[in-house]
C-alpha positions in Angstrom: -0.1 0.1 0.4 1.1 3.1 -0.9 0.6 6.8 0.4 0.6 10.2 -1.2 0.9 13.5 0.8 0.3 16.7 -0.5 2.4 18.8 0.7 0.8 23.0 0.7 3.3 26.2 0.2 3.0 28.3 2.9 1.5 30.4 0.0 -1.5 28.7 -0.7 -2.0 28.0 2.7 -2.3 32.0 3.5 -4.5 32.3 -0.2 -6.8 29.8 1.9 -7.1 31.7 5.0 -10.1 34.2 5.6 -9.3 37.5 5.7 -10.8 39.1 9.5 -10.0 43.0 8.7 -6.9 42.6 10.9 -3.0 43.0 9.3 -0.1 42.7 11.5 2.8 44.6 10.2 4.2 48.6 10.6 2.3 51.6 9.0 4.1 54.1 7.7 2.7 58.1 8.5 3.8 61.6 9.0 3.7 64.3 11.4 5.2 67.6 13.1 8.1 67.5 15.9 8.2 71.2 17.9 11.5 71.5 18.6 11.5 73.6 22.0 13.6 77.0 22.2 15.1 78.5 25.3 12.9 81.1 26.7 12.4 83.6 29.8 10.9 80.1 32.1 12.4 77.0 30.5 15.7 76.2 29.2 15.6 74.2 25.2 16.7 70.9 25.3 17.9 68.2 22.7 14.8 66.7 22.3 11.4 66.5 19.9 8.4 67.4 21.3 4.9 66.9 20.5 3.3 69.5 18.9 0.1 69.9 21.3 1.1 67.3 24.2 3.2 69.9 25.7 4.9 67.3 28.0 5.4 64.5 25.7 8.7 64.3 24.9 9.5 61.7 22.0 13.0 59.8 23.0 15.8 58.5 20.4 16.1 55.2 21.6 12.6 54.5 22.4 9.3 54.2 20.9 7.5 56.9 21.6 3.7 55.1 23.1 0.0 56.2 24.4 -3.3 55.0 25.0 -5.0 55.0 22.0 -8.3 55.1 24.2 -7.2 58.3 25.1 -5.1 60.2 23.1 -2.0 57.6 21.1 0.2 58.8 19.0 -1.4 61.4 16.5 0.0 60.8 12.4 -1.0 62.1 9.2 -1.4 59.0 6.3 -0.1 62.0 3.6 3.2 63.7 4.0 3.5 67.1 5.4 6.1 69.6 4.6 4.8 72.4 6.6 2.6 74.0 9.1 0.1 74.7 7.4 -0.8 71.6 5.6 -0.9 69.8 9.2 -3.9 73.1 10.3 -0.8 74.4 12.3 -1.7 78.2 12.1 1.9 79.6 12.9 5.6 79.0 12.5 6.3 78.6 16.0 3.8 76.7 17.6 4.1 77.0 21.7 7.3 78.3 21.5 9.1 76.6 19.1 9.8 75.5 15.7 8.3 72.6 13.6 9.9 69.6 11.9 8.2 67.1 9.8 9.0 63.8 8.9 8.2 60.0 8.8 7.4 57.4 10.6 6.1 54.0 11.6 3.2 53.7 13.9 2.2 50.2 15.0 0.1 48.1 17.4 -3.4 49.3 18.4 -4.2 51.6 15.2 -7.7 54.2 14.7 -7.8 55.0 11.5 -9.3 58.5 10.9 -9.8 60.9 7.9 -6.5 61.9 7.5 -4.4 59.6 9.8 -4.5 57.8 12.7 -4.2 57.6 16.1 -1.1 55.2 17.2 -0.2 52.7 20.3 3.3 53.5 19.2 5.7 54.9 16.8 9.3 55.4 16.0 11.3 58.3 13.8 11.9 57.4 10.4 13.1 60.3 9.0 13.1 64.2 9.4 12.5 65.4 5.6 11.4 69.1 6.3 12.1 72.1 8.4 14.9 75.1 9.1 17.9 73.0 8.1 20.1 73.1 10.8 17.2 72.0 13.0 17.1 69.0 10.9 20.8 68.9 11.2 21.0 68.5 14.5 18.1 66.9 15.8 18.7 64.2 12.4 22.2 63.5 14.0 20.4 62.8 17.9 17.5 60.4 16.1 20.6 59.0 14.3 17.8 59.4 10.6 18.5 60.2 7.3 22.5 59.3 8.2 24.6 58.6 5.0 27.1 55.6 6.0 30.7 56.8 4.5 32.5 54.3 2.6 
């Protein structure tokens, strides 16, 4: 008696699975950060800050995080290059300049009309804003760095 086994490739198996509306993986999104300028009652620092959540600091070596049921990490679906594209009304917002760039988001994600609110985010690149600030913060956050040969 001979038995024949039929093997199904991983791709074929994936095609047969019913999609339940949930996808795993990272999403690329875009956002702005506030650079704190030194003032009368505060020192500047070498960290990027949330534009509206005044005390939220983005640290270079750890993902940003938030509870999507209250705030989460907000981001835009499309590239933003200026404060006018994302609805910010002045060049300096709450005492600092804005930098714009790309993030990857993951965890629990809520989709909105213009973008997302996510549980986690990590800065991938800093792309638009004051050239001197871009250079400074690209080094601090180790993004947009070209390897030297």
